[in-house]
N, C-alpha and C positions, 0 to 999 in steps of 0.2 A: 032280680033284674038289674040291680046295680053292678054286680059281677059280670054279667053278659055285656053291659055296655062297656066295662073297662077293657074286656077282651077284644072289643071290635076297634080300640084305638090304634092307629097304625104309626109305627116310628117312622121320623122322618130320615131319610137315607142320607149319606153325604152328597150324593149327586143333586138331590134336591136342594141341599143347602147352598151348593154352588149357584144354582138358578135363583134362589132369593138374595144373592148379593153378598154371600159370605167370602167369595174370592176363590181363586184356583188358577190352575196353569191355563185354562181355556180363556179366562178373562185377560190373562197376560197377551195371548195371541191376538184376541179380538178388539183390543184396545185401539189399533191402528188398522187403517184400511189395508186390503191386500196388496195394493200396488205401491205402497211407500218404501218398503224395504228394497224391493227390486229396483225401483227408481234411484234410490241412494246408491246402489252398487252399479249402475249403468255406466258406461263410458261414452260421453258425449264429443262432439265436435270432431268426429272423425268421418272418413269419407264413405258414403253409402256403397255398398257392393251392388246394388241393383241399378242405381243412376249415377255410376262412376264417371259417365262422359258428360253429364250436365254440369252447368257452373253453378248449380243450386242442390249439389251432393253433399252439403255438410250436414251432419245428423245432430240437430238441435231440438228435436220435437219428441214427445213423449205420449203413448196413447194409455189413458189410465183403465180403459175396458179392456183392451188386448193384452197388455203388459208383454209385448213381444220385442222388447229391445228399442234402441233408439232410432228415430225416423228423420228423414229428410222432409222437406217441404212437398216433393213429388210422391212421396210415400203416403201423405195424407190424403191423396186421392181415394185410396182404398180404405180409408177410416172415415167416411162421412157419417154424420149424426153420431160420433164418438167423441168423448171427452178427451181432449188432446191440449197439452201445456207445452209452453216453449221455455227452454233452458237457454240462459244467457250465461256469460262469462264476465268476470271481474278480477284481475291480477290473477289470472290462470286458475281461478276456482269457480264453480258452478253455482249460478244463483237463480233464483225465479222470484218473479214479481209479486208482490204481496196481494194486489188485487186478483191474481189468478189462483194462487194456492189457498188463500183464506176462503175461497168458495167451496173448497172440498175437504179442508184439513184446519184442525184447531192450531193455531200457531202461538197460543198464549205462553209467554214466558221466553220466547225466542226473540233476540235482538234483531231490529231491522235497520237497515242502512239506506241511505239516499245516494243511487249511483245513476248518473246521466239523467238526472231530474226525476227518478222513478225510485220508489219504495221497493226494496228486495230484501231477502233472507237468503243465507247460504245454506246449501245442501249437507255439506258435510264439515267437520271440524277443521280447525286451522290452529293447531297449537303454537304457543308462543314460548321461547326460550325461557324468558322470564318477564313478569309483569312490570309495566312502567312505573315510575315514581308517582306516590300519591294515589295508586289505584286501590280502592276499598271494596271492589266487586270484580269476581272473575267467574267465568264458567265452571259450572260444577263438575264438567267431565274434564275438559281439556285445559282449564285454568288460563283461558284468554280474557284480557280485560274486557269488561262490560260496563255499561251503565247500571246504576243502582237498581232499575226497575225491572231488571232482566235476570234470568237464571242460566240461559244457554246460548251460544253463539251460533248454532246452526240446528237444522232439524234432526240431523244424526245424533246430535249431542242430547238433544230432547228425548229421543227413543232410549238412549242407553241410562241417562240420568234419572228416569222415571221408571225404570224396571226395578223390580223388588231386589233381584239379584245384586245388581250395582249397589243399592243402599245398603244391604247387609254387608257386602265386601268393603264398601266405603267406611262404614261405622267400625268394622274389626280391623281394618288397616288403621285407622286413626287410632284405636285403643291400643294396637300393638306398637304404634309409634310412639305414643305417649308412654307406655310401659317402658320401652326400649330407652327412651331419653331419661326417664327417671332412674332406670338401673343404671345407666351410663354415668349419671350425675352422682348417685350416691357411691358408686364404685370408684369415680375419681376423686370424690370428697375423702371417702375411706382411705385410698391410696396416699392422698396428700397428708391426711393426719399421721398414717403410719410413716411416712417419709419424714416428717417433721420429728416425730418421736424417735427415730433413728439417729437423725441428726444431733438433736439435743442430749441424747443418751450416749452415744458412742463416739461423737466427733468432738474432741478436745478444742477449746478455743485456741486460737494462735497466740502465743505470749508477745508482749511488746519486746522490741530489740533492745538488748543490754549493751551498754558502752562502757568499756575498760578505759578508764582516763589514764591509767598507769603506763599501760602498753601503747597508747594512742601516741603517735609521733607528732612532735612539734614542729612547727613550720619555723624555719630559720628566719631570722629578721634581717632587714637590709644593713649592710655593713656601713659603718661610719668612720671616717678618717680623723686622726687626731688633729687637734687644732694646732696653728703655726706657733703659738704661745709655748708649747712645750719641746720646741726643737733648740738643741744646744749648738752654737757656733764656735768653733774653735780658729784662733788667729795664729 
């Protein structure tokens, strides 16, 4: 009976391991809502093609249920009872208010800003040429200056920075950079030692200049006339 019970034991397949939380490609895709990536790729603040004659034809709305592109205020009449959010702009970059996005998305780790008395987050990255002086914390993706309590400067950077592929790539890049710097340092040091050896071995020191006092020309002195006492007068 003991052998029969052992035969009935079923092996856990890899598919069941992913369901139990071991991780896999499906978990990477299901981490974010399906509307987030299309939202970040969408182009806002363009003229609506359906309501071009209206003065409210600027597309600054997005329907999270339909995910059919940027919408103007008149387009929302066809999206009643849908989840719609409004996109705003700050310094030519798209932002969204925190009180709207935090209802449908976890924005932990993304730095927030206060613009026009409202707290907002940026949709996509805004790289900086170089961090400011005294900056101790930067975005893990685009290296923009951040406060110490945040990891990312935008929603797009959080998607990239929390993916498994980015972490592996980042670690390997850092390792290669450290290896290259060590190799370059060791090669420069060895090159410097070889250069010093060559200079000490094959380059003779410059002898001090020698002066031949016999052949050196003496400067003539100032001529002096004979005194009047030595003059002989004849009468």
